[in-house]
LOGU-477100 format. One record per residue: x negated, y negated, z of N, C-alpha, C in turn. Coordinates in steps of 0.02 Angstrom, whole numbers. Atoms other than C-alpha are relative to their C-alpha. Example, Ala and Ser with C-alpha at 12.3 -4.5 7.8 and 13.67 -1.06 7.14 Angstrom:
BEGIN
<atom><n_east>-45</n_east><n_north>59</n_north><n_up>0</n_up><ca_east>-615</ca_east><ca_north>225</ca_north><ca_up>390</ca_up><c_east>-45</c_east><c_north>-60</c_north><c_up>0</c_up></atom>
<atom><n_east>42</n_east><n_north>59</n_north><n_up>-3</n_up><ca_east>-684</ca_east><ca_north>53</ca_north><ca_up>357</ca_up><c_east>39</c_east><c_north>-55</c_north><c_up>37</c_up></atom>
//
This chain:
BEGIN
<atom><n_east>-42</n_east><n_north>59</n_north><n_up>0</n_up><ca_east>0</ca_east><ca_north>0</ca_north><ca_up>0</ca_up><c_east>-44</c_east><c_north>-62</c_north><c_up>0</c_up></atom>
<atom><n_east>38</n_east><n_north>61</n_north><n_up>9</n_up><ca_east>-64</ca_east><ca_north>-169</ca_north><ca_up>-49</ca_up><c_east>7</c_east><c_north>-44</c_north><c_up>62</c_up></atom>
<atom><n_east>-3</n_east><n_north>46</n_north><n_up>-57</n_up><ca_east>-107</ca_east><ca_north>-293</ca_north><ca_up>89</ca_up><c_east>50</c_east><c_north>-55</c_north><c_up>-16</c_up></atom>
<atom><n_east>-47</n_east><n_north>53</n_north><n_up>10</n_up><ca_east>27</ca_east><ca_north>-422</ca_north><ca_up>113</ca_up><c_east>69</c_east><c_north>23</c_north><c_up>-22</c_up></atom>
<atom><n_east>-66</n_east><n_north>-27</n_north><n_up>18</n_up><ca_east>170</ca_east><ca_north>-308</ca_north><ca_up>61</ca_up><c_east>39</c_east><c_north>10</c_north><c_up>64</c_up></atom>
<atom><n_east>-40</n_east><n_north>-7</n_north><n_up>-60</n_up><ca_east>310</ca_east><ca_north>-316</ca_north><ca_up>187</ca_up><c_east>27</c_east><c_north>71</c_north><c_up>7</c_up></atom>
<atom><n_east>-29</n_east><n_north>-66</n_north><n_up>-12</n_up><ca_east>382</ca_east><ca_north>-160</ca_north><ca_up>266</ca_up><c_east>65</c_east><c_north>7</c_north><c_up>-39</c_up></atom>
<atom><n_east>-63</n_east><n_north>-2</n_north><n_up>37</n_up><ca_east>550</ca_east><ca_north>-204</ca_north><ca_up>188</ca_up><c_east>-12</c_east><c_north>9</c_north><c_up>-75</c_up></atom>
<atom><n_east>16</n_east><n_north>-7</n_north><n_up>71</n_up><ca_east>473</ca_east><ca_north>-224</ca_north><ca_up>15</ca_up><c_east>-22</c_east><c_north>71</c_north><c_up>-16</c_up></atom>
<atom><n_east>23</n_east><n_north>-68</n_north><n_up>11</n_up><ca_east>386</ca_east><ca_north>-56</ca_north><ca_up>31</ca_up><c_east>58</c_east><c_north>49</c_north><c_up>3</c_up></atom>
<atom><n_east>-59</n_east><n_north>-43</n_north><n_up>-5</n_up><ca_east>548</ca_east><ca_north>27</ca_north><ca_up>87</ca_up><c_east>45</c_east><c_north>-8</c_north><c_up>-61</c_up></atom>
<atom><n_east>-40</n_east><n_north>12</n_north><n_up>60</n_up><ca_east>641</ca_east><ca_north>-54</ca_north><ca_up>-57</ca_up><c_east>-30</c_east><c_north>36</c_north><c_up>-61</c_up></atom>
<atom><n_east>33</n_east><n_north>-35</n_north><n_up>55</n_up><ca_east>512</ca_east><ca_north>16</ca_north><ca_up>-179</ca_up><c_east>13</c_east><c_north>75</c_north><c_up>4</c_up></atom>
<atom><n_east>-15</n_east><n_north>-71</n_north><n_up>-8</n_up><ca_east>537</ca_east><ca_north>190</ca_north><ca_up>-106</ca_up><c_east>72</c_east><c_north>15</c_north><c_up>-19</c_up></atom>
<atom><n_east>-71</n_east><n_north>-11</n_north><n_up>15</n_up><ca_east>726</ca_east><ca_north>173</ca_north><ca_up>-118</ca_up><c_east>15</c_east><c_north>-3</c_north><c_up>-74</c_up></atom>
<atom><n_east>-10</n_east><n_north>6</n_north><n_up>72</n_up><ca_east>706</ca_east><ca_north>134</ca_north><ca_up>-302</ca_up><c_east>-27</c_east><c_north>61</c_north><c_up>-38</c_up></atom>
<atom><n_east>27</n_east><n_north>-60</n_north><n_up>33</n_up><ca_east>625</ca_east><ca_north>304</ca_north><ca_up>-338</ca_up><c_east>56</c_east><c_north>52</c_north><c_up>-9</c_up></atom>
<atom><n_east>-50</n_east><n_north>-52</n_north><n_up>14</n_up><ca_east>720</ca_east><ca_north>454</ca_north><ca_up>-408</ca_up><c_east>13</c_east><c_north>43</c_north><c_up>62</c_up></atom>
<atom><n_east>-9</n_east><n_north>-44</n_north><n_up>-57</n_up><ca_east>690</ca_east><ca_north>558</ca_north><ca_up>-252</ca_up><c_east>43</c_east><c_north>-33</c_north><c_up>54</c_up></atom>
<atom><n_east>-41</n_east><n_north>34</n_north><n_up>-50</n_up><ca_east>766</ca_east><ca_north>427</ca_north><ca_up>-137</ca_up><c_east>71</c_east><c_north>-13</c_north><c_up>-25</c_up></atom>
<atom><n_east>-67</n_east><n_north>8</n_north><n_up>27</n_up><ca_east>911</ca_east><ca_north>395</ca_north><ca_up>-254</ca_up><c_east>39</c_east><c_north>66</c_north><c_up>7</c_up></atom>
<atom><n_east>-31</n_east><n_north>-66</n_north><n_up>-9</n_up><ca_east>946</ca_east><ca_north>583</ca_north><ca_up>-249</ca_up><c_east>17</c_east><c_north>12</c_north><c_up>74</c_up></atom>
<atom><n_east>-13</n_east><n_north>-8</n_north><n_up>-72</n_up><ca_east>931</ca_east><ca_north>583</ca_north><ca_up>-59</ca_up><c_east>60</c_east><c_north>-42</c_north><c_up>21</c_up></atom>
<atom><n_east>-57</n_east><n_north>43</n_north><n_up>-16</n_up><ca_east>1054</ca_east><ca_north>438</ca_north><ca_up>-49</ca_up><c_east>65</c_east><c_north>31</c_north><c_up>-26</c_up></atom>
<atom><n_east>-60</n_east><n_north>-33</n_north><n_up>28</n_up><ca_east>1177</ca_east><ca_north>531</ca_north><ca_up>-162</ca_up><c_east>23</c_east><c_north>57</c_north><c_up>45</c_up></atom>
<atom><n_east>-17</n_east><n_north>-60</n_north><n_up>-40</n_up><ca_east>1169</ca_east><ca_north>688</ca_north><ca_up>-55</ca_up><c_east>14</c_east><c_north>-16</c_north><c_up>73</c_up></atom>
<atom><n_east>-4</n_east><n_north>12</n_north><n_up>-72</n_up><ca_east>1154</ca_east><ca_north>609</ca_north><ca_up>117</ca_up><c_east>26</c_east><c_north>-68</c_north><c_up>20</c_up></atom>
<atom><n_east>-25</n_east><n_north>67</n_north><n_up>-15</n_up><ca_east>1218</ca_east><ca_north>432</ca_north><ca_up>103</ca_up><c_east>-55</c_east><c_north>-53</c_north><c_up>-1</c_up></atom>
<atom><n_east>47</n_east><n_north>56</n_north><n_up>5</n_up><ca_east>1137</ca_east><ca_north>262</ca_north><ca_up>82</ca_up><c_east>-35</c_east><c_north>-13</c_north><c_up>67</c_up></atom>
<atom><n_east>28</n_east><n_north>15</n_north><n_up>-66</n_up><ca_east>1112</ca_east><ca_north>236</ca_north><ca_up>269</ca_up><c_east>-57</c_east><c_north>48</c_north><c_up>17</c_up></atom>
<atom><n_east>53</n_east><n_north>-50</n_north><n_up>-12</n_up><ca_east>1012</ca_east><ca_north>397</ca_north><ca_up>284</ca_up><c_east>-62</c_east><c_north>-16</c_north><c_up>-41</c_up></atom>
<atom><n_east>56</n_east><n_north>14</n_north><n_up>44</n_up><ca_east>902</ca_east><ca_north>352</ca_north><ca_up>135</ca_up><c_east>-38</c_east><c_north>-62</c_north><c_up>23</c_up></atom>
<atom><n_east>32</n_east><n_north>62</n_north><n_up>-24</n_up><ca_east>868</ca_east><ca_north>177</ca_north><ca_up>204</ca_up><c_east>-41</c_east><c_north>15</c_north><c_up>63</c_up></atom>
<atom><n_east>36</n_east><n_north>-17</n_north><n_up>-62</n_up><ca_east>821</ca_east><ca_north>244</ca_north><ca_up>376</ca_up><c_east>-62</c_east><c_north>42</c_north><c_up>-15</c_up></atom>
<atom><n_east>55</n_east><n_north>-43</n_north><n_up>19</n_up><ca_east>711</ca_east><ca_north>378</ca_north><ca_up>297</ca_up><c_east>-57</c_east><c_north>-41</c_north><c_up>-32</c_up></atom>
<atom><n_east>50</n_east><n_north>42</n_north><n_up>32</n_up><ca_east>621</ca_east><ca_north>250</ca_north><ca_up>188</ca_up><c_east>-38</c_east><c_north>-42</c_north><c_up>51</c_up></atom>
<atom><n_east>33</n_east><n_north>40</n_north><n_up>-52</n_up><ca_east>586</ca_east><ca_north>139</ca_north><ca_up>338</ca_up><c_east>-45</c_east><c_north>42</c_north><c_up>44</c_up></atom>
<atom><n_east>42</n_east><n_north>-45</n_north><n_up>-40</n_up><ca_east>521</ca_east><ca_north>286</ca_north><ca_up>440</ca_up><c_east>-62</c_east><c_north>22</c_north><c_up>-38</c_up></atom>
<atom><n_east>58</n_east><n_north>-21</n_north><n_up>40</n_up><ca_east>408</ca_east><ca_north>342</ca_north><ca_up>298</ca_up><c_east>-51</c_east><c_north>-57</c_north><c_up>-4</c_up></atom>
<atom><n_east>46</n_east><n_north>57</n_north><n_up>2</n_up><ca_east>334</ca_east><ca_north>167</ca_north><ca_up>283</ca_up><c_east>-35</c_east><c_north>-7</c_north><c_up>67</c_up></atom>
<atom><n_east>31</n_east><n_north>3</n_north><n_up>-67</n_up><ca_east>305</ca_east><ca_north>162</ca_north><ca_up>472</ca_up><c_east>-52</c_east><c_north>55</c_north><c_up>8</c_up></atom>
<atom><n_east>43</n_east><n_north>-58</n_north><n_up>-5</n_up><ca_east>228</ca_east><ca_north>335</ca_north><ca_up>464</ca_up><c_east>-65</c_east><c_north>-12</c_north><c_up>-39</c_up></atom>
<atom><n_east>59</n_east><n_north>15</n_north><n_up>40</n_up><ca_east>110</ca_east><ca_north>281</ca_north><ca_up>325</ca_up><c_east>-44</c_east><c_north>-51</c_north><c_up>35</c_up></atom>
<atom><n_east>38</n_east><n_north>51</n_north><n_up>-35</n_up><ca_east>58</ca_east><ca_north>127</ca_north><ca_up>424</ca_up><c_east>-37</c_east><c_north>29</c_north><c_up>61</c_up></atom>
<atom><n_east>32</n_east><n_north>-32</n_north><n_up>-58</n_up><ca_east>22</ca_east><ca_north>232</ca_north><ca_up>580</ca_up><c_east>-59</c_east><c_north>42</c_north><c_up>-23</c_up></atom>
<atom><n_east>53</n_east><n_north>-44</n_north><n_up>26</n_up><ca_east>-80</ca_east><ca_north>357</ca_north><ca_up>479</ca_up><c_east>-59</c_east><c_north>-42</c_north><c_up>-24</c_up></atom>
<atom><n_east>54</n_east><n_north>44</n_north><n_up>25</n_up><ca_east>-179</ca_east><ca_north>218</ca_north><ca_up>393</ca_up><c_east>-38</c_east><c_north>-32</c_north><c_up>58</c_up></atom>
<atom><n_east>31</n_east><n_north>30</n_north><n_up>-58</n_up><ca_east>-211</ca_east><ca_north>135</ca_north><ca_up>560</ca_up><c_east>-45</c_east><c_north>50</c_north><c_up>36</c_up></atom>
<atom><n_east>41</n_east><n_north>-52</n_north><n_up>-33</n_up><ca_east>-272</ca_east><ca_north>299</ca_north><ca_up>636</ca_up><c_east>-62</c_east><c_north>15</c_north><c_up>-41</c_up></atom>
<atom><n_east>58</n_east><n_north>-12</n_north><n_up>44</n_up><ca_east>-386</ca_east><ca_north>329</ca_north><ca_up>486</ca_up><c_east>-51</c_east><c_north>-54</c_north><c_up>9</c_up></atom>
<atom><n_east>45</n_east><n_north>57</n_north><n_up>-6</n_up><ca_east>-460</ca_east><ca_north>156</ca_north><ca_up>500</ca_up><c_east>-33</c_east><c_north>-3</c_north><c_up>69</c_up></atom>
<atom><n_east>26</n_east><n_north>6</n_north><n_up>-68</n_up><ca_east>-480</ca_east><ca_north>159</ca_north><ca_up>689</ca_up><c_east>-43</c_east><c_north>60</c_north><c_up>19</c_up></atom>
<atom><n_east>34</n_east><n_north>-60</n_north><n_up>-22</n_up><ca_east>-534</ca_east><ca_north>339</ca_north><ca_up>716</ca_up><c_east>-48</c_east><c_north>29</c_north><c_up>-51</c_up></atom>
<atom><n_east>42</n_east><n_north>-25</n_north><n_up>55</n_up><ca_east>-616</ca_east><ca_north>372</ca_north><ca_up>547</ca_up><c_east>0</c_east><c_north>77</c_north><c_up>-2</c_up></atom>
<atom><n_east>-7</n_east><n_north>-72</n_north><n_up>3</n_up><ca_east>-550</ca_east><ca_north>550</ca_north><ca_up>541</ca_up><c_east>41</c_east><c_north>20</c_north><c_up>-62</c_up></atom>
<atom><n_east>-34</n_east><n_north>-24</n_north><n_up>60</n_up><ca_east>-477</ca_east><ca_north>658</ca_north><ca_up>402</ca_up><c_east>76</c_east><c_north>-3</c_north><c_up>7</c_up></atom>
<atom><n_east>-73</n_east><n_north>0</n_north><n_up>0</n_up><ca_east>-295</ca_east><ca_north>657</ca_north><ca_up>353</ca_up><c_east>27</c_east><c_north>61</c_north><c_up>37</c_up></atom>
<atom><n_east>-22</n_east><n_north>-60</n_north><n_up>-36</n_up><ca_east>-276</ca_east><ca_north>837</ca_north><ca_up>414</ca_up><c_east>-6</c_east><c_north>-9</c_north><c_up>75</c_up></atom>
<atom><n_east>9</n_east><n_north>11</n_north><n_up>-72</n_up><ca_east>-344</ca_east><ca_north>786</ca_north><ca_up>584</ca_up><c_east>52</c_east><c_north>-48</c_north><c_up>28</c_up></atom>
<atom><n_east>-51</n_east><n_north>49</n_north><n_up>-21</n_up><ca_east>-226</ca_east><ca_north>638</ca_north><ca_up>594</ca_up><c_east>68</c_east><c_north>35</c_north><c_up>6</c_up></atom>
<atom><n_east>-65</n_east><n_north>-34</n_north><n_up>0</n_up><ca_east>-74</ca_east><ca_north>745</ca_north><ca_up>549</ca_up><c_east>3</c_east><c_north>51</c_north><c_up>57</c_up></atom>
<atom><n_east>2</n_east><n_north>-48</n_north><n_up>-55</n_up><ca_east>-128</ca_east><ca_north>878</ca_north><ca_up>673</ca_up><c_east>9</c_east><c_north>-35</c_north><c_up>67</c_up></atom>
<atom><n_east>-8</n_east><n_north>37</n_north><n_up>-63</n_up><ca_east>-142</ca_east><ca_north>748</ca_north><ca_up>811</ca_up><c_east>71</c_east><c_north>-27</c_north><c_up>8</c_up></atom>
<atom><n_east>-68</n_east><n_north>27</n_north><n_up>-4</n_up><ca_east>27</ca_east><ca_north>672</ca_north><ca_up>768</ca_up><c_east>52</c_east><c_north>54</c_north><c_up>15</c_up></atom>
<atom><n_east>-51</n_east><n_north>-52</n_north><n_up>-4</n_up><ca_east>122</ca_east><ca_north>836</ca_north><ca_up>756</ca_up><c_east>-17</c_east><c_north>57</c_north><c_up>46</c_up></atom>
<atom><n_east>24</n_east><n_north>-58</n_north><n_up>-37</n_up><ca_east>18</ca_east><ca_north>956</ca_north><ca_up>859</ca_up><c_east>-23</c_east><c_north>52</c_north><c_up>-50</c_up></atom>
<atom><n_east>31</n_east><n_north>-47</n_north><n_up>47</n_up><ca_east>-88</ca_east><ca_north>1092</ca_north><ca_up>780</ca_up><c_east>48</c_east><c_north>52</c_north><c_up>-27</c_up></atom>
<atom><n_east>-46</n_east><n_north>-52</n_north><n_up>22</n_up><ca_east>46</ca_east><ca_north>1227</ca_north><ca_up>775</ca_up><c_east>54</c_east><c_north>-27</c_north><c_up>-46</c_up></atom>
<atom><n_east>-52</n_east><n_north>31</n_north><n_up>43</n_up><ca_east>181</ca_east><ca_north>1112</ca_north><ca_up>704</ca_up><c_east>-29</c_east><c_north>-21</c_north><c_up>-67</c_up></atom>
<atom><n_east>32</n_east><n_north>21</n_north><n_up>62</n_up><ca_east>60</ca_east><ca_north>1042</ca_north><ca_up>576</ca_up><c_east>-10</c_east><c_north>60</c_north><c_up>-46</c_up></atom>
<atom><n_east>11</n_east><n_north>-61</n_north><n_up>40</n_up><ca_east>14</ca_east><ca_north>1217</ca_north><ca_up>517</ca_up><c_east>66</c_east><c_north>25</c_north><c_up>-29</c_up></atom>
<atom><n_east>-65</n_east><n_north>-24</n_north><n_up>23</n_up><ca_east>197</ca_east><ca_north>1266</ca_north><ca_up>505</ca_up><c_east>29</c_east><c_north>-45</c_north><c_up>-54</c_up></atom>
<atom><n_east>-24</n_east><n_north>48</n_north><n_up>51</n_up><ca_east>246</ca_east><ca_north>1108</ca_north><ca_up>410</ca_up><c_east>-38</c_east><c_north>11</c_north><c_up>-65</c_up></atom>
<atom><n_east>41</n_east><n_north>-11</n_north><n_up>59</n_up><ca_east>101</ca_east><ca_north>1138</ca_north><ca_up>291</ca_up><c_east>20</c_east><c_north>64</c_north><c_up>-36</c_up></atom>
<atom><n_east>-19</n_east><n_north>-65</n_north><n_up>30</n_up><ca_east>150</ca_east><ca_north>1321</ca_north><ca_up>263</ca_up><c_east>67</c_east><c_north>-5</c_north><c_up>-37</c_up></atom>
<atom><n_east>-67</n_east><n_north>6</n_north><n_up>30</n_up><ca_east>332</ca_east><ca_north>1279</ca_north><ca_up>229</ca_up><c_east>-2</c_east><c_north>-41</c_north><c_up>-64</c_up></atom>
<atom><n_east>2</n_east><n_north>43</n_north><n_up>59</n_up><ca_east>295</ca_east><ca_north>1137</ca_north><ca_up>109</ca_up><c_east>-43</c_east><c_north>30</c_north><c_up>-55</c_up></atom>
<atom><n_east>43</n_east><n_north>-33</n_north><n_up>50</n_up><ca_east>156</ca_east><ca_north>1233</ca_north><ca_up>22</ca_up><c_east>39</c_east><c_north>54</c_north><c_up>-37</c_up></atom>
<atom><n_east>-41</n_east><n_north>-52</n_north><n_up>31</n_up><ca_east>274</ca_east><ca_north>1379</ca_north><ca_up>-9</ca_up><c_east>52</c_east><c_north>-30</c_north><c_up>-47</c_up></atom>
<atom><n_east>-50</n_east><n_north>32</n_north><n_up>42</n_up><ca_east>408</ca_east><ca_north>1263</ca_north><ca_up>-77</ca_up><c_east>-31</c_east><c_north>-27</c_north><c_up>-65</c_up></atom>
<atom><n_east>33</n_east><n_north>28</n_north><n_up>59</n_up><ca_east>288</ca_east><ca_north>1174</ca_north><ca_up>-195</ca_up><c_east>-26</c_east><c_north>55</c_north><c_up>-46</c_up></atom>
<atom><n_east>24</n_east><n_north>-55</n_north><n_up>41</n_up><ca_east>213</ca_east><ca_north>1339</ca_north><ca_up>-254</ca_up><c_east>57</c_east><c_north>30</c_north><c_up>-40</c_up></atom>
<atom><n_east>-58</n_east><n_north>-27</n_north><n_up>35</n_up><ca_east>387</ca_east><ca_north>1403</ca_north><ca_up>-299</ca_up><c_east>20</c_east><c_north>-46</c_north><c_up>-58</c_up></atom>
<atom><n_east>-17</n_east><n_north>48</n_north><n_up>53</n_up><ca_east>422</ca_east><ca_north>1244</ca_north><ca_up>-398</ca_up><c_east>-51</c_east><c_north>5</c_north><c_up>-57</c_up></atom>
<atom><n_east>52</n_east><n_north>-5</n_north><n_up>51</n_up><ca_east>255</ca_east><ca_north>1256</ca_north><ca_up>-489</ca_up><c_east>6</c_east><c_north>65</c_north><c_up>-39</c_up></atom>
<atom><n_east>-9</n_east><n_north>-64</n_north><n_up>34</n_up><ca_east>287</ca_east><ca_north>1439</ca_north><ca_up>-528</ca_up><c_east>59</c_east><c_north>-3</c_north><c_up>-50</c_up></atom>
<atom><n_east>-57</n_east><n_north>9</n_north><n_up>44</n_up><ca_east>456</ca_east><ca_north>1392</ca_north><ca_up>-603</ca_up><c_east>-19</c_east><c_north>-41</c_north><c_up>-61</c_up></atom>
<atom><n_east>23</n_east><n_north>42</n_north><n_up>56</n_up><ca_east>366</ca_east><ca_north>1266</ca_north><ca_up>-712</ca_up><c_east>-57</c_east><c_north>34</c_north><c_up>-37</c_up></atom>
<atom><n_east>54</n_east><n_north>-38</n_north><n_up>31</n_up><ca_east>240</ca_east><ca_north>1401</ca_north><ca_up>-761</ca_up><c_east>-68</c_east><c_north>-33</c_north><c_up>8</c_up></atom>
<atom><n_east>64</n_east><n_north>32</n_north><n_up>-15</n_up><ca_east>97</ca_east><ca_north>1308</ca_north><ca_up>-680</ca_up><c_east>-30</c_east><c_north>35</c_north><c_up>60</c_up></atom>
<atom><n_east>34</n_east><n_north>-30</n_north><n_up>-57</n_up><ca_east>-32</ca_east><ca_north>1369</ca_north><ca_up>-556</ca_up><c_east>10</c_east><c_north>-42</c_north><c_up>62</c_up></atom>
<atom><n_east>-7</n_east><n_north>35</n_north><n_up>-64</n_up><ca_east>-11</ca_east><ca_north>1326</ca_north><ca_up>-374</ca_up><c_east>-68</c_east><c_north>-14</c_north><c_up>28</c_up></atom>
//
């Protein structure tokens, strides 16, 4: 995210993407707005931790979620993305 971009502007940019438009269709506008704002906050926290602690993204996520939760989140999302890539006939 570019310096000087407001949290609201960043959230608005997210809301303008296909994935957030689909989320709003399925879950309502209020849900999509709250999710966009949380994602922007999450990004800012992660960037701040990276800058302050100078540690890897995996270490940051592990600290935020706990090691076991981080591993589980990674496994679930990795499996989902691999299935999508397989459907597209691409390597995971």
